[in-house]
C-alpha positions in Angstrom: 126.0 122.6 68.1 126.2 122.6 71.9 122.5 123.7 72.2 121.5 120.8 69.9 123.4 118.3 72.0 121.8 119.7 75.2 118.4 119.5 73.6 119.2 115.9 72.6 120.0 115.1 76.2 116.7 116.4 77.5 114.8 114.5 74.8 116.6 111.3 75.7 115.4 111.7 79.3 111.9 112.5 78.2 111.3 110.1 75.4 113.3 107.2 77.0 111.5 107.4 80.4 108.8 104.8 79.7 111.5 102.4 78.4 113.1 102.2 81.9 109.8 101.1 83.4 109.4 98.5 80.8 113.0 97.2 81.4 112.4 96.9 85.2 109.1 95.1 84.6 110.8 92.7 82.2 113.7 91.9 84.5 111.3 91.4 87.5 109.2 89.0 85.4 112.4 87.1 84.5 113.5 86.9 88.1 110.0 85.7 89.1 109.9 83.2 86.2 106.9 84.9 84.5 106.3 85.7 80.9 106.1 89.4 81.5 105.0 92.2 79.2 107.1 93.7 76.4 109.6 96.5 77.4 107.6 98.7 75.0 104.3 98.2 76.7 104.5 101.5 78.8 104.5 103.4 75.4 101.4 101.5 74.3 99.7 102.2 77.6 100.3 106.0 77.2 99.0 106.0 73.7 95.8 104.2 74.9 95.3 106.8 77.7 95.8 109.7 75.3 93.0 108.3 73.1 90.5 107.9 75.9 88.0 110.4 77.3 89.2 112.7 80.1 86.6 112.3 82.9 86.4 114.8 85.8 84.6 114.3 89.1 81.6 116.6 89.4 83.0 118.2 92.6 86.4 119.0 91.1 87.5 122.5 90.2 90.0 123.8 87.7 92.8 122.7 90.0 92.1 119.0 89.2 92.7 119.6 85.4 95.6 122.0 85.9 97.6 119.8 88.3 98.7 117.1 85.7 99.9 119.8 83.3 102.0 121.5 86.0 103.4 118.2 87.1 104.4 117.3 83.5 105.8 120.7 82.9 108.0 120.6 86.0 109.2 117.1 85.1 110.2 118.3 81.6 112.1 121.3 83.1 113.9 119.1 85.5 115.1 116.8 82.7 116.8 119.9 81.1 119.1 120.2 84.1 120.8 116.8 84.0 123.7 115.9 81.7 123.6 112.6 79.9 126.2 112.3 77.2 128.2 115.5 77.8 129.0 117.5 81.0 126.6 120.3 80.1 122.8 120.8 80.2 120.2 122.9 78.5 119.2 124.9 81.6 122.5 124.8 83.4 123.1 127.7 85.7 124.9 128.5 88.9 123.2 126.8 91.9 120.8 125.0 89.6 120.5 122.0 91.9 118.4 124.1 94.3 116.1 125.0 91.4 115.9 121.4 90.5 114.9 120.4 94.0 112.1 123.0 94.2 110.8 122.3 90.7 110.3 118.7 91.9 108.6 120.1 95.1 106.3 122.2 92.9 105.2 119.2 90.9 104.5 117.2 94.1 102.5 120.1 95.6 100.2 120.4 92.6 99.7 116.6 92.3 98.7 116.6 96.0 96.3 119.5 95.3 94.8 117.5 92.4 94.4 114.4 94.5 92.5 116.3 97.2 90.5 118.3 94.7 89.1 115.1 93.2 86.9 114.7 96.3 88.0 111.1 97.1 89.0 110.1 100.6 91.8 108.1 99.1 93.1 111.2 97.3 93.4 113.1 100.6 95.0 110.1 102.3 97.6 109.8 99.5 98.3 113.5 99.5 99.0 113.6 103.2 101.3 110.6 102.9 103.1 112.2 99.9 103.5 115.4 102.0 105.1 113.5 104.8 107.5 111.6 102.5 108.4 114.8 100.6 109.2 116.8 103.7 111.4 114.0 105.0 113.2 113.4 101.7 114.0 117.0 100.8 116.7 117.5 103.4 118.8 114.4 102.5 118.4 115.2 98.8 119.7 118.7 99.2 122.5 117.7 101.7 123.7 115.0 99.4 124.0 117.4 96.5 125.6 120.0 98.7 128.3 117.5 99.8 129.2 116.9 96.1 129.0 120.6 95.3 131.4 121.5 98.1 133.8 118.7 97.1 133.7 119.7 93.4 133.8 123.5 94.1 130.8 124.0 91.8 127.2 125.0 92.5 125.8 123.7 89.2 125.1 120.1 88.3 127.1 120.3 85.0 130.1 121.7 86.9 130.0 118.9 89.4 129.8 116.3 86.6 132.7 117.9 84.8 134.8 117.9 88.0 134.0 114.2 88.7 134.8 113.4 85.0 138.4 114.7 85.5 139.0 112.5 88.6 140.5 109.1 88.6 137.8 106.4 88.4 139.5 104.5 91.2 139.9 107.5 93.5 136.5 107.1 95.2 136.2 108.9 98.6 133.9 108.3 101.5 132.0 111.4 100.6 131.0 109.9 97.2 129.9 106.6 98.9 127.8 108.4 101.5 126.3 110.9 99.1 125.4 108.2 96.6 123.8 106.1 99.3 121.8 109.0 100.6 120.6 110.1 97.1 119.8 106.5 96.1 117.5 106.2 99.1 115.9 109.5 98.3 115.3 108.5 94.7 113.6 105.3 95.8 111.3 107.3 98.1 110.7 110.2 95.7 109.8 108.0 92.8 107.5 105.7 94.7 109.6 102.5 94.3 109.9 99.6 96.7 110.3 99.3 99.7 108.8 102.8 100.3 105.8 102.4 97.8 104.6 99.8 95.5 103.8 101.3 92.1 101.6 98.4 91.1 99.3 98.2 94.2 95.8 99.4 94.6 95.3 98.4 98.3 93.8 101.3 100.2 96.0 100.9 103.3 99.3 101.0 101.4 98.8 103.3 98.4 100.7 106.6 98.3 101.2 107.8 94.7 98.4 105.7 93.3 95.9 107.0 95.8 96.4 110.6 94.4 95.7 109.6 90.8 92.8 107.2 91.2 90.3 109.9 90.0 92.3 110.7 86.9 91.7 109.2 83.5 92.5 109.7 79.8 95.0 112.3 78.8 95.3 113.7 82.3 96.3 110.3 83.7 98.7 109.9 80.7 100.4 113.2 81.7 100.7 112.1 85.3 102.2 108.7 84.3 104.5 110.4 81.8 105.7 112.9 84.4 106.3 110.1 86.9 108.4 108.2 84.4 110.4 111.3 83.4 111.1 112.1 87.0 112.3 108.6 87.6 114.5 108.6 84.6 115.9 112.0 85.4 116.8 111.0 89.0 118.5 107.8 87.7 120.4 110.0 85.2 121.4 112.3 88.0 122.9 109.5 90.0 124.9 108.3 86.9 126.1 111.8 86.0 127.2 112.7 89.5 128.9 109.4 90.5 129.7 107.5 87.3 130.1 110.1 84.5 133.2 108.4 83.0 132.6 107.7 79.3 130.8 111.0 78.6 131.8 112.6 75.3 134.6 115.2 75.5 134.1 116.3 71.9 131.1 117.0 69.7 131.8 114.3 67.1 129.0 111.9 66.1 131.0 108.8 67.2 131.9 110.1 70.6 128.3 111.1 71.3 127.0 107.7 70.1 129.6 105.9 72.3 128.6 108.0 75.3 124.9 107.4 74.7 125.5 103.6 74.4 127.5 103.6 77.6 124.9 105.6 79.4 122.2 103.1 78.5 124.5 100.3 79.8 124.9 102.1 83.1 121.1 102.7 83.3 120.4 99.0 82.5 122.8 97.9 85.4 120.9 100.2 87.8 117.5 98.9 86.6 118.7 95.4 87.1 119.8 96.1 90.7 116.5 97.9 91.4 114.5 95.0 90.0 116.5 92.5 92.2 115.8 94.7 95.3 112.1 95.1 94.5 111.8 91.3 93.9 113.5 90.5 97.1 112.1 92.9 99.7 108.6 93.7 101.0 107.0 97.1 101.2 107.8 98.9 104.4 104.9 99.7 106.8 104.0 103.4 106.6 105.3 104.2 110.1 108.7 102.8 109.1 109.2 105.1 106.1 110.3 108.0 108.3 113.0 105.7 109.8 114.1 104.9 106.2 114.4 108.5 105.3 116.0 109.3 108.7 118.8 107.0 107.8 119.2 108.9 104.5 119.3 112.2 106.4 122.0 110.9 108.7 124.1 109.5 105.9 123.8 112.8 103.9 124.8 114.8 107.0 127.9 112.6 107.4 128.7 113.2 103.7 128.7 117.0 104.4 130.8 116.7 107.5 133.4 114.5 105.7 133.4 117.0 102.9 134.2 119.9 105.2 136.9 117.8 106.9 138.4 116.9 103.5 138.5 120.6 102.5 140.4 121.7 105.6 
């Protein structure tokens, strides 16, 4: 039964990923007083892409075709590490947050290779920018997770979530605030959201993620877009699980699982609303200001680790 629930959690993150994009787009349209597309439109877009022909540039090698599949595979594996309705996960193991971080890095590495292998100048530009952002985001991401791990006394994500679940909801420490702030900034950078990147732009001077996937089409592009959506949903679920897990099911009954799932979607909707407000109210940062943005995340995560060590003394 436990394996079935853990498999359900992974499927929720995978199958529900495009819905989050649709919700953000719908909220942004409402804020900007536009009609907006349906929240189900990302699913329709993926179906259309899977039905189209997969075109490959003449100069591309096998790496170009292989990269989207590796990216999608790593995104699916990462989704199996994060609890959603119960403090357990399909691939939970000791120290698994390190494996999660490096699976994300592996997917980014192959996507960068695919972008450069396409032969486009924009692909190489996007890959270099992605490498810069990834190298700057990795340290605060790991430090934020390390701070929570030290505080919880567990090196696995499920153990951290179970520890937080046992704490008083009003007993919020400075470590939680600092770690959440750092990880939230990293999630914005890692998933290509405003103000670091604009997922809807095609301007040559500002593209990061979109520049790497311009040469992709058909099923390959569908895999890239699916992986991007799954990664975003997983990172959002990770924030919820680590810092607001209250309401997760403590038993395996159908009602408790259903209630936990409903509460999870409410929490995710609140975060999507906040993100939509931020993206509607801020402009994209200039490229040379992105290191400053991630530098702040690094400083905040370092403070979280320092405060954790002081709290443990």
